[in-house]
Every structure is written in structure tokens, then in C-alpha cells.
MARFILO-481129 format. One record per atom (N, C-alpha, C, O): residue number from 0; residue in one letter; chain; atom name; z, y, x. Coordinates in nm, 4 decimals, always signed. Layout:
N
{atom NUM 'A' 'A' 'CA' {Z Y X}}
...
***
This chain:
75
{atom 0 'M' 'A' 'N' {-0.0133 -0.0938 +0.0790}}
{atom 0 'M' 'A' 'CA' {-0.0170 +0.0136 +0.0062}}
{atom 0 'M' 'A' 'C' {-0.0079 +0.1181 +0.0995}}
{atom 0 'M' 'A' 'O' {+0.0906 +0.1206 +0.1734}}
{atom 1 'A' 'A' 'N' {-0.0865 +0.1971 +0.1075}}
{atom 1 'A' 'A' 'CA' {-0.1302 +0.3238 +0.1483}}
{atom 1 'A' 'A' 'C' {-0.0443 +0.4466 +0.0917}}
{atom 1 'A' 'A' 'O' {-0.0355 +0.4674 -0.0293}}
{atom 2 'G' 'A' 'N' {+0.0308 +0.5424 +0.2074}}
{atom 2 'G' 'A' 'CA' {+0.1018 +0.6481 +0.1258}}
{atom 2 'G' 'A' 'C' {-0.0420 +0.7828 +0.1255}}
{atom 2 'G' 'A' 'O' {-0.1427 +0.7957 +0.1951}}
{atom 3 'R' 'A' 'N' {+0.0186 +0.8659 +0.0056}}
{atom 3 'R' 'A' 'CA' {-0.0461 +0.9561 -0.0517}}
{atom 3 'R' 'A' 'C' {-0.1502 +1.0394 +0.0797}}
{atom 3 'R' 'A' 'O' {-0.2671 +1.0773 +0.0723}}
{atom 4 'H' 'A' 'N' {-0.0541 +1.0467 +0.1924}}
{atom 4 'H' 'A' 'CA' {-0.1105 +1.0964 +0.3157}}
{atom 4 'H' 'A' 'C' {-0.2224 +1.0613 +0.3769}}
{atom 4 'H' 'A' 'O' {-0.3021 +1.1485 +0.4114}}
{atom 5 'S' 'A' 'N' {-0.2477 +0.9208 +0.4016}}
{atom 5 'S' 'A' 'CA' {-0.3964 +0.8187 +0.4467}}
{atom 5 'S' 'A' 'C' {-0.5352 +0.8734 +0.3619}}
{atom 5 'S' 'A' 'O' {-0.6521 +0.8678 +0.4001}}
{atom 6 'K' 'A' 'N' {-0.4847 +0.9249 +0.2418}}
{atom 6 'K' 'A' 'CA' {-0.6266 +0.9365 +0.1653}}
{atom 6 'K' 'A' 'C' {-0.6718 +1.1157 +0.1617}}
{atom 6 'K' 'A' 'O' {-0.7437 +1.1849 +0.0896}}
{atom 7 'R' 'A' 'N' {-0.5812 +1.1406 +0.2870}}
{atom 7 'R' 'A' 'CA' {-0.6587 +1.3459 +0.2982}}
{atom 7 'R' 'A' 'C' {-0.7756 +1.3072 +0.4159}}
{atom 7 'R' 'A' 'O' {-0.7789 +1.2227 +0.5054}}
{atom 8 'P' 'A' 'N' {-0.8634 +1.4056 +0.3725}}
{atom 8 'P' 'A' 'CA' {-0.9748 +1.3571 +0.4564}}
{atom 8 'P' 'A' 'C' {-0.9298 +1.4506 +0.6103}}
{atom 8 'P' 'A' 'O' {-0.8576 +1.5501 +0.6047}}
{atom 9 'G' 'A' 'N' {-0.9745 +1.4088 +0.7113}}
{atom 9 'G' 'A' 'CA' {-0.9350 +1.4309 +0.8283}}
{atom 9 'G' 'A' 'C' {-0.9933 +1.5529 +0.8588}}
{atom 9 'G' 'A' 'O' {-1.1061 +1.5754 +0.8150}}
{atom 10 'L' 'A' 'N' {-0.9225 +1.6548 +0.9421}}
{atom 10 'L' 'A' 'CA' {-0.9658 +1.7606 +1.0094}}
{atom 10 'L' 'A' 'C' {-1.0084 +1.7468 +1.1278}}
{atom 10 'L' 'A' 'O' {-0.9254 +1.6886 +1.1975}}
{atom 11 'H' 'A' 'N' {-1.1188 +1.7800 +1.1914}}
{atom 11 'H' 'A' 'CA' {-1.1804 +1.7984 +1.2968}}
{atom 11 'H' 'A' 'C' {-1.1670 +1.9110 +1.3843}}
{atom 11 'H' 'A' 'O' {-1.2615 +1.9868 +1.4058}}
{atom 12 'V' 'A' 'N' {-1.0493 +1.9259 +1.4378}}
{atom 12 'V' 'A' 'CA' {-1.0671 +2.0217 +1.5205}}
{atom 12 'V' 'A' 'C' {-1.0722 +1.9958 +1.6750}}
{atom 12 'V' 'A' 'O' {-1.0062 +1.9039 +1.7233}}
{atom 13 'R' 'A' 'N' {-1.1775 +2.1049 +1.7787}}
{atom 13 'R' 'A' 'CA' {-1.2011 +2.0640 +1.8973}}
{atom 13 'R' 'A' 'C' {-1.1124 +2.1380 +1.9812}}
{atom 13 'R' 'A' 'O' {-1.0960 +2.2576 +1.9571}}
{atom 14 'I' 'A' 'N' {-1.0470 +2.0779 +2.0859}}
{atom 14 'I' 'A' 'CA' {-0.9049 +2.1555 +2.1447}}
{atom 14 'I' 'A' 'C' {-1.0169 +2.2261 +2.2512}}
{atom 14 'I' 'A' 'O' {-1.1140 +2.1600 +2.2880}}
{atom 15 'P' 'A' 'N' {-0.9915 +2.3935 +2.3073}}
{atom 15 'P' 'A' 'CA' {-1.0629 +2.4602 +2.3794}}
{atom 15 'P' 'A' 'C' {-1.0121 +2.3976 +2.5517}}
{atom 15 'P' 'A' 'O' {-0.9036 +2.3510 +2.5866}}
{atom 16 'E' 'A' 'N' {-1.1124 +2.4156 +2.6155}}
{atom 16 'E' 'A' 'CA' {-1.1139 +2.3772 +2.7442}}
{atom 16 'E' 'A' 'C' {-1.0180 +2.4967 +2.8121}}
{atom 16 'E' 'A' 'O' {-1.0442 +2.6102 +2.7722}}
{atom 17 'Q' 'A' 'N' {-0.9185 +2.4850 +2.9025}}
{atom 17 'Q' 'A' 'CA' {-0.8600 +2.5840 +2.9774}}
{atom 17 'Q' 'A' 'C' {-0.9501 +2.6234 +3.0811}}
{atom 17 'Q' 'A' 'O' {-0.9964 +2.5510 +3.1693}}
{atom 18 'S' 'A' 'N' {-0.9752 +2.7732 +3.0576}}
{atom 18 'S' 'A' 'CA' {-1.0587 +2.8101 +3.1816}}
{atom 18 'S' 'A' 'C' {-0.9627 +2.8544 +3.3299}}
{atom 18 'S' 'A' 'O' {-1.0197 +2.8684 +3.4381}}
{atom 19 'V' 'A' 'N' {-0.8494 +2.8682 +3.3178}}
{atom 19 'V' 'A' 'CA' {-0.7752 +2.9235 +3.4204}}
{atom 19 'V' 'A' 'C' {-0.6927 +2.7879 +3.4846}}
{atom 19 'V' 'A' 'O' {-0.6107 +2.7258 +3.4170}}
{atom 20 'S' 'A' 'N' {-0.7310 +2.7474 +3.6416}}
{atom 20 'S' 'A' 'CA' {-0.7278 +2.6230 +3.6730}}
{atom 20 'S' 'A' 'C' {-0.5704 +2.6450 +3.7353}}
{atom 20 'S' 'A' 'O' {-0.5775 +2.7168 +3.8350}}
{atom 21 'R' 'A' 'N' {-0.4617 +2.6128 +3.7116}}
{atom 21 'R' 'A' 'CA' {-0.3531 +2.6216 +3.7747}}
{atom 21 'R' 'A' 'C' {-0.3071 +2.5479 +3.9417}}
{atom 21 'R' 'A' 'O' {-0.3679 +2.4460 +3.9745}}
{atom 22 'P' 'A' 'N' {-0.2094 +2.6009 +4.0302}}
{atom 22 'P' 'A' 'CA' {-0.2463 +2.5030 +4.1089}}
{atom 22 'P' 'A' 'C' {-0.1409 +2.4048 +4.0979}}
{atom 22 'P' 'A' 'O' {-0.0302 +2.4154 +4.0452}}
{atom 23 'V' 'A' 'N' {-0.2057 +2.2885 +4.1685}}
{atom 23 'V' 'A' 'CA' {-0.1146 +2.1629 +4.1881}}
{atom 23 'V' 'A' 'C' {-0.0302 +2.1289 +4.3268}}
{atom 23 'V' 'A' 'O' {-0.0729 +2.1486 +4.4405}}
{atom 24 'G' 'A' 'N' {+0.1083 +2.0695 +4.2894}}
{atom 24 'G' 'A' 'CA' {+0.1796 +2.0197 +4.3965}}
{atom 24 'G' 'A' 'C' {+0.1026 +1.8596 +4.3844}}
{atom 24 'G' 'A' 'O' {+0.0709 +1.7810 +4.2952}}
{atom 25 'I' 'A' 'N' {+0.0959 +1.8686 +4.5325}}
{atom 25 'I' 'A' 'CA' {+0.0269 +1.7557 +4.6106}}
{atom 25 'I' 'A' 'C' {+0.1423 +1.6556 +4.7465}}
{atom 25 'I' 'A' 'O' {+0.1888 +1.7130 +4.8450}}
{atom 26 'V' 'A' 'N' {+0.1591 +1.5495 +4.7252}}
{atom 26 'V' 'A' 'CA' {+0.2416 +1.5338 +4.8404}}
{atom 26 'V' 'A' 'C' {+0.1505 +1.4957 +4.9789}}
{atom 26 'V' 'A' 'O' {+0.0650 +1.4110 +4.9530}}
{atom 27 'D' 'A' 'N' {+0.1509 +1.5346 +5.1011}}
{atom 27 'D' 'A' 'CA' {+0.0941 +1.4682 +5.2058}}
{atom 27 'D' 'A' 'C' {+0.1650 +1.3360 +5.2447}}
{atom 27 'D' 'A' 'O' {+0.2847 +1.3336 +5.2733}}
{atom 28 'S' 'A' 'N' {+0.0794 +1.2177 +5.2444}}
{atom 28 'S' 'A' 'CA' {+0.1380 +1.1050 +5.2607}}
{atom 28 'S' 'A' 'C' {+0.1743 +1.0775 +5.3776}}
{atom 28 'S' 'A' 'O' {+0.2615 +0.9917 +5.3910}}
{atom 29 'R' 'A' 'N' {+0.1066 +1.1553 +5.5170}}
{atom 29 'R' 'A' 'CA' {+0.1895 +1.1500 +5.6411}}
{atom 29 'R' 'A' 'C' {+0.3129 +1.2174 +5.6817}}
{atom 29 'R' 'A' 'O' {+0.3749 +1.1710 +5.7774}}
{atom 30 'T' 'A' 'N' {+0.3640 +1.3400 +5.6095}}
{atom 30 'T' 'A' 'CA' {+0.4641 +1.4095 +5.6357}}
{atom 30 'T' 'A' 'C' {+0.5456 +1.4173 +5.5047}}
{atom 30 'T' 'A' 'O' {+0.6457 +1.4870 +5.4882}}
{atom 31 'R' 'A' 'N' {+0.4802 +1.3242 +5.4015}}
{atom 31 'R' 'A' 'CA' {+0.6057 +1.3387 +5.2804}}
{atom 31 'R' 'A' 'C' {+0.6633 +1.4867 +5.2084}}
{atom 31 'R' 'A' 'O' {+0.7629 +1.5037 +5.1382}}
{atom 32 'V' 'A' 'N' {+0.5655 +1.5798 +5.2524}}
{atom 32 'V' 'A' 'CA' {+0.5879 +1.7285 +5.2244}}
{atom 32 'V' 'A' 'C' {+0.4946 +1.7558 +5.1099}}
{atom 32 'V' 'A' 'O' {+0.3774 +1.7221 +5.1263}}
{atom 33 'E' 'A' 'N' {+0.5330 +1.8182 +4.9838}}
{atom 33 'E' 'A' 'CA' {+0.4705 +1.8803 +4.8694}}
{atom 33 'E' 'A' 'C' {+0.3738 +2.0059 +4.9424}}
{atom 33 'E' 'A' 'O' {+0.4269 +2.0795 +5.0255}}
{atom 34 'H' 'A' 'N' {+0.2504 +2.0212 +4.9104}}
{atom 34 'H' 'A' 'CA' {+0.2006 +2.1171 +4.9331}}
{atom 34 'H' 'A' 'C' {+0.1040 +2.1775 +4.8044}}
{atom 34 'H' 'A' 'O' {+0.0478 +2.1021 +4.7248}}
{atom 35 'V' 'A' 'N' {+0.0964 +2.3048 +4.7994}}
{atom 35 'V' 'A' 'CA' {+0.0173 +2.3431 +4.6525}}
{atom 35 'V' 'A' 'C' {-0.1407 +2.3428 +4.7288}}
{atom 35 'V' 'A' 'O' {-0.1641 +2.3532 +4.8492}}
{atom 36 'V' 'A' 'N' {-0.2579 +2.3243 +4.5930}}
{atom 36 'V' 'A' 'CA' {-0.3851 +2.3214 +4.6164}}
{atom 36 'V' 'A' 'C' {-0.3706 +2.3712 +4.5034}}
{atom 36 'V' 'A' 'O' {-0.2704 +2.3756 +4.4320}}
{atom 37 'A' 'A' 'N' {-0.5405 +2.4343 +4.4769}}
{atom 37 'A' 'A' 'CA' {-0.5921 +2.5068 +4.3598}}
{atom 37 'A' 'A' 'C' {-0.6274 +2.4071 +4.2822}}
{atom 37 'A' 'A' 'O' {-0.6891 +2.3166 +4.3384}}
{atom 38 'G' 'A' 'N' {-0.6075 +2.3967 +4.1734}}
{atom 38 'G' 'A' 'CA' {-0.6050 +2.2892 +4.0568}}
{atom 38 'G' 'A' 'C' {-0.7464 +2.2766 +4.0246}}
{atom 38 'G' 'A' 'O' {-0.7785 +2.1621 +3.9927}}
{atom 39 'G' 'A' 'N' {-0.8660 +2.3876 +4.0241}}
{atom 39 'G' 'A' 'CA' {-0.9901 +2.3345 +4.0290}}
{atom 39 'G' 'A' 'C' {-1.0661 +2.2423 +4.1302}}
{atom 39 'G' 'A' 'O' {-1.1778 +2.1935 +4.1128}}
{atom 40 'V' 'A' 'N' {-0.9785 +2.2268 +4.2473}}
{atom 40 'V' 'A' 'CA' {-1.0564 +2.1660 +4.3208}}
{atom 40 'V' 'A' 'C' {-0.9789 +2.0016 +4.3344}}
{atom 40 'V' 'A' 'O' {-1.0223 +1.9286 +4.4236}}
{atom 41 'V' 'A' 'N' {-0.8823 +1.9568 +4.2574}}
{atom 41 'V' 'A' 'CA' {-0.8486 +1.8357 +4.2342}}
{atom 41 'V' 'A' 'C' {-0.9142 +1.7298 +4.1491}}
{atom 41 'V' 'A' 'O' {-0.9151 +1.7309 +4.0261}}
{atom 42 'A' 'A' 'N' {-0.9739 +1.6298 +4.2337}}
{atom 42 'A' 'A' 'CA' {-1.0498 +1.5387 +4.1694}}
{atom 42 'A' 'A' 'C' {-1.0014 +1.3910 +4.2072}}
{atom 42 'A' 'A' 'O' {-0.9268 +1.3852 +4.3049}}
{atom 43 'P' 'A' 'N' {-1.0307 +1.2813 +4.1488}}
{atom 43 'P' 'A' 'CA' {-0.9853 +1.1699 +4.1542}}
{atom 43 'P' 'A' 'C' {-1.0059 +1.0707 +4.2723}}
{atom 43 'P' 'A' 'O' {-0.9376 +0.9722 +4.3003}}
{atom 44 'H' 'A' 'N' {-1.1033 +1.1143 +4.3277}}
{atom 44 'H' 'A' 'CA' {-1.1868 +1.0565 +4.4070}}
{atom 44 'H' 'A' 'C' {-1.1997 +1.1071 +4.5701}}
{atom 44 'H' 'A' 'O' {-1.2673 +1.0640 +4.6634}}
{atom 45 'R' 'A' 'N' {-1.1044 +1.2166 +4.5589}}
{atom 45 'R' 'A' 'CA' {-1.0749 +1.3039 +4.6736}}
{atom 45 'R' 'A' 'C' {-0.9688 +1.2449 +4.7139}}
{atom 45 'R' 'A' 'O' {-0.8902 +1.1943 +4.6339}}
{atom 46 'L' 'A' 'N' {-0.9447 +1.2417 +4.8893}}
{atom 46 'L' 'A' 'CA' {-0.8384 +1.1851 +4.9402}}
{atom 46 'L' 'A' 'C' {-0.7721 +1.2985 +5.0133}}
{atom 46 'L' 'A' 'O' {-0.6517 +1.3233 +5.0074}}
{atom 47 'S' 'A' 'N' {-0.8700 +1.3712 +5.0890}}
{atom 47 'S' 'A' 'CA' {-0.7866 +1.4853 +5.1383}}
{atom 47 'S' 'A' 'C' {-0.8111 +1.6037 +5.0933}}
{atom 47 'S' 'A' 'O' {-0.9244 +1.6299 +5.0530}}
{atom 48 'Y' 'A' 'N' {-0.6978 +1.7097 +5.0910}}
{atom 48 'Y' 'A' 'CA' {-0.7540 +1.8285 +5.0125}}
{atom 48 'Y' 'A' 'C' {-0.6952 +1.9695 +5.1464}}
{atom 48 'Y' 'A' 'O' {-0.6226 +1.9450 +5.2428}}
{atom 49 'L' 'A' 'N' {-0.7477 +2.0950 +5.1144}}
{atom 49 'L' 'A' 'CA' {-0.6928 +2.1690 +5.2014}}
{atom 49 'L' 'A' 'C' {-0.5839 +2.2678 +5.0999}}
{atom 49 'L' 'A' 'O' {-0.6166 +2.3261 +4.9966}}
{atom 50 'A' 'A' 'N' {-0.4399 +2.2657 +5.1677}}
{atom 50 'A' 'A' 'CA' {-0.3706 +2.3273 +5.1091}}
{atom 50 'A' 'A' 'C' {-0.3772 +2.4705 +5.1266}}
{atom 50 'A' 'A' 'O' {-0.4563 +2.5210 +5.2062}}
{atom 51 'K' 'A' 'N' {-0.2678 +2.5632 +5.0293}}
{atom 51 'K' 'A' 'CA' {-0.2676 +2.7035 +5.0429}}
{atom 51 'K' 'A' 'C' {-0.2241 +2.7645 +5.1821}}
{atom 51 'K' 'A' 'O' {-0.2670 +2.8633 +5.2417}}
{atom 52 'C' 'A' 'N' {-0.1108 +2.6605 +5.2193}}
{atom 52 'C' 'A' 'CA' {-0.0965 +2.6766 +5.3891}}
{atom 52 'C' 'A' 'C' {-0.2091 +2.7210 +5.4718}}
{atom 52 'C' 'A' 'O' {-0.2093 +2.8292 +5.5306}}
{atom 53 'G' 'A' 'N' {-0.3030 +2.6376 +5.4755}}
{atom 53 'G' 'A' 'CA' {-0.4399 +2.6050 +5.5659}}
{atom 53 'G' 'A' 'C' {-0.3950 +2.4547 +5.5903}}
{atom 53 'G' 'A' 'O' {-0.5016 +2.3961 +5.6092}}
{atom 54 'A' 'A' 'N' {-0.3175 +2.3852 +5.5973}}
{atom 54 'A' 'A' 'CA' {-0.2852 +2.2781 +5.6678}}
{atom 54 'A' 'A' 'C' {-0.3858 +2.1487 +5.5591}}
{atom 54 'A' 'A' 'O' {-0.3740 +2.1567 +5.4368}}
{atom 55 'E' 'A' 'N' {-0.4648 +2.0545 +5.6128}}
{atom 55 'E' 'A' 'CA' {-0.5367 +1.9308 +5.5331}}
{atom 55 'E' 'A' 'C' {-0.4161 +1.8415 +5.5206}}
{atom 55 'E' 'A' 'O' {-0.3244 +1.8189 +5.5996}}
{atom 56 'I' 'A' 'N' {-0.4407 +1.7989 +5.4041}}
{atom 56 'I' 'A' 'CA' {-0.3618 +1.7065 +5.3592}}
{atom 56 'I' 'A' 'C' {-0.3756 +1.5647 +5.3334}}
{atom 56 'I' 'A' 'O' {-0.4948 +1.5694 +5.3031}}
{atom 57 'L' 'A' 'N' {-0.3496 +1.4574 +5.3233}}
{atom 57 'L' 'A' 'CA' {-0.4147 +1.3094 +5.2519}}
{atom 57 'L' 'A' 'C' {-0.3207 +1.3095 +5.1567}}
{atom 57 'L' 'A' 'O' {-0.1994 +1.3141 +5.1774}}
{atom 58 'A' 'A' 'N' {-0.3751 +1.3045 +5.0510}}
{atom 58 'A' 'A' 'CA' {-0.3256 +1.2959 +4.8892}}
{atom 58 'A' 'A' 'C' {-0.2234 +1.1284 +4.9131}}
{atom 58 'A' 'A' 'O' {-0.2606 +1.0266 +4.9714}}
{atom 59 'A' 'A' 'N' {-0.1154 +1.1506 +4.8564}}
{atom 59 'A' 'A' 'CA' {-0.0350 +1.0255 +4.8291}}
{atom 59 'A' 'A' 'C' {-0.0013 +1.0331 +4.6492}}
{atom 59 'A' 'A' 'O' {+0.0511 +1.1214 +4.5812}}
{atom 60 'S' 'A' 'N' {-0.0534 +0.9086 +4.6164}}
{atom 60 'S' 'A' 'CA' {-0.0668 +0.8819 +4.4667}}
{atom 60 'S' 'A' 'C' {+0.0675 +0.8518 +4.4541}}
{atom 60 'S' 'A' 'O' {+0.1275 +0.7909 +4.5426}}
{atom 61 'L' 'A' 'N' {+0.1391 +0.9024 +4.3149}}
{atom 61 'L' 'A' 'CA' {+0.2812 +0.8591 +4.2842}}
{atom 61 'L' 'A' 'C' {+0.4073 +0.8448 +4.4396}}
{atom 61 'L' 'A' 'O' {+0.4651 +0.7562 +4.5026}}
{atom 62 'T' 'A' 'N' {+0.3972 +0.9654 +4.4391}}
{atom 62 'T' 'A' 'CA' {+0.4826 +0.9494 +4.5997}}
{atom 62 'T' 'A' 'C' {+0.5823 +1.1008 +4.5575}}
{atom 62 'T' 'A' 'O' {+0.5413 +1.2145 +4.5345}}
{atom 63 'D' 'A' 'N' {+0.6825 +1.0629 +4.5587}}
{atom 63 'D' 'A' 'CA' {+0.8147 +1.1588 +4.5554}}
{atom 63 'D' 'A' 'C' {+0.7821 +1.2473 +4.6624}}
{atom 63 'D' 'A' 'O' {+0.7007 +1.1928 +4.7370}}
{atom 64 'P' 'A' 'N' {+0.8179 +1.3787 +4.7051}}
{atom 64 'P' 'A' 'CA' {+0.8474 +1.4480 +4.7737}}
{atom 64 'P' 'A' 'C' {+0.9638 +1.4195 +4.8385}}
{atom 64 'P' 'A' 'O' {+1.0676 +1.4701 +4.7958}}
{atom 65 'G' 'A' 'N' {+0.9669 +1.3252 +4.9639}}
{atom 65 'G' 'A' 'CA' {+1.0535 +1.2769 +5.0516}}
{atom 65 'G' 'A' 'C' {+1.1677 +1.3880 +5.1009}}
{atom 65 'G' 'A' 'O' {+1.2894 +1.3898 +5.0823}}
{atom 66 'R' 'A' 'N' {+1.0841 +1.4751 +5.1674}}
{atom 66 'R' 'A' 'CA' {+1.1438 +1.5669 +5.2414}}
{atom 66 'R' 'A' 'C' {+1.1795 +1.6840 +5.1670}}
{atom 66 'R' 'A' 'O' {+1.2929 +1.7018 +5.1225}}
{atom 67 'A' 'A' 'N' {+1.0575 +1.7867 +5.1488}}
{atom 67 'A' 'A' 'CA' {+1.0640 +1.9043 +5.0683}}
{atom 67 'A' 'A' 'C' {+0.9423 +1.9561 +5.0259}}
{atom 67 'A' 'A' 'O' {+0.8355 +1.8953 +5.0323}}
{atom 68 'R' 'A' 'N' {+0.9592 +2.0747 +4.9803}}
{atom 68 'R' 'A' 'CA' {+0.8301 +2.1346 +4.9515}}
{atom 68 'R' 'A' 'C' {+0.8119 +2.2573 +5.0423}}
{atom 68 'R' 'A' 'O' {+0.9003 +2.3281 +5.0906}}
{atom 69 'C' 'A' 'N' {+0.6670 +2.2683 +5.0566}}
{atom 69 'C' 'A' 'CA' {+0.6227 +2.3527 +5.2086}}
{atom 69 'C' 'A' 'C' {+0.6597 +2.4962 +5.1960}}
{atom 69 'C' 'A' 'O' {+0.6126 +2.5530 +5.0975}}
{atom 70 'A' 'A' 'N' {+0.7201 +2.5525 +5.2604}}
{atom 70 'A' 'A' 'CA' {+0.7654 +2.7053 +5.2362}}
{atom 70 'A' 'A' 'C' {+0.6594 +2.7748 +5.2643}}
{atom 70 'A' 'A' 'O' {+0.6469 +2.8676 +5.1844}}
{atom 71 'Q' 'A' 'N' {+0.5873 +2.7711 +5.3335}}
{atom 71 'Q' 'A' 'CA' {+0.4718 +2.8576 +5.3435}}
{atom 71 'Q' 'A' 'C' {+0.3606 +2.8391 +5.1968}}
{atom 71 'Q' 'A' 'O' {+0.3007 +2.9402 +5.1601}}
{atom 72 'C' 'A' 'N' {+0.3423 +2.7252 +5.1306}}
{atom 72 'C' 'A' 'CA' {+0.2933 +2.7509 +5.0119}}
{atom 72 'C' 'A' 'C' {+0.3664 +2.7877 +4.8843}}
{atom 72 'C' 'A' 'O' {+0.3113 +2.8139 +4.7773}}
{atom 73 'A' 'A' 'N' {+0.4781 +2.7867 +4.9045}}
{atom 73 'A' 'A' 'CA' {+0.5899 +2.8486 +4.8266}}
{atom 73 'A' 'A' 'C' {+0.5606 +3.0013 +4.8127}}
{atom 73 'A' 'A' 'O' {+0.5814 +3.0568 +4.7049}}
{atom 74 'R' 'A' 'N' {+0.5184 +3.0614 +4.9073}}
{atom 74 'R' 'A' 'CA' {+0.5131 +3.2089 +4.9036}}
{atom 74 'R' 'A' 'C' {+0.3951 +3.2632 +4.7808}}
{atom 74 'R' 'A' 'O' {+0.3760 +3.3834 +4.7624}}
***
């Protein structure tokens, strides 16, 4: 037995895409320090990124920042 809400027509709403890319924190697998990277450059197939502080980092998936966050990226 269906409830009365199941008989209402569905409303198709398109979710707008975000035009602003926000910075993303990525942990370096070598130093285990979290660096800030521009959100627009993050892609699932990339392994290395250029951080805000200028360091080239090797992305570590599902890694907790063991040591800390980069002080230069935080500025």
C-alpha cells in the first residue's frame, strides 16, 4: 500500500554547478604534511600537485595529516 506522497509527480530540478573552486588540503605521502592546492586542479588520475607554498607534493589517499599542516600554505 503506497502512501499519498508516492503519487505526486516528481519535480526535476537541475543543481547548478559551482563556478568558484575552493582550495583543497592534500596530504603529502612523503612528509605526511597537509598542503593547500587549488581546487580546480584536483583530479582523480593525478598523483602529484603543486601546492600553494610552491612544494611539489605526492598525493596520499585516505591519509590523516600525521605531523601538521604547512605553515606557508596557511598564510
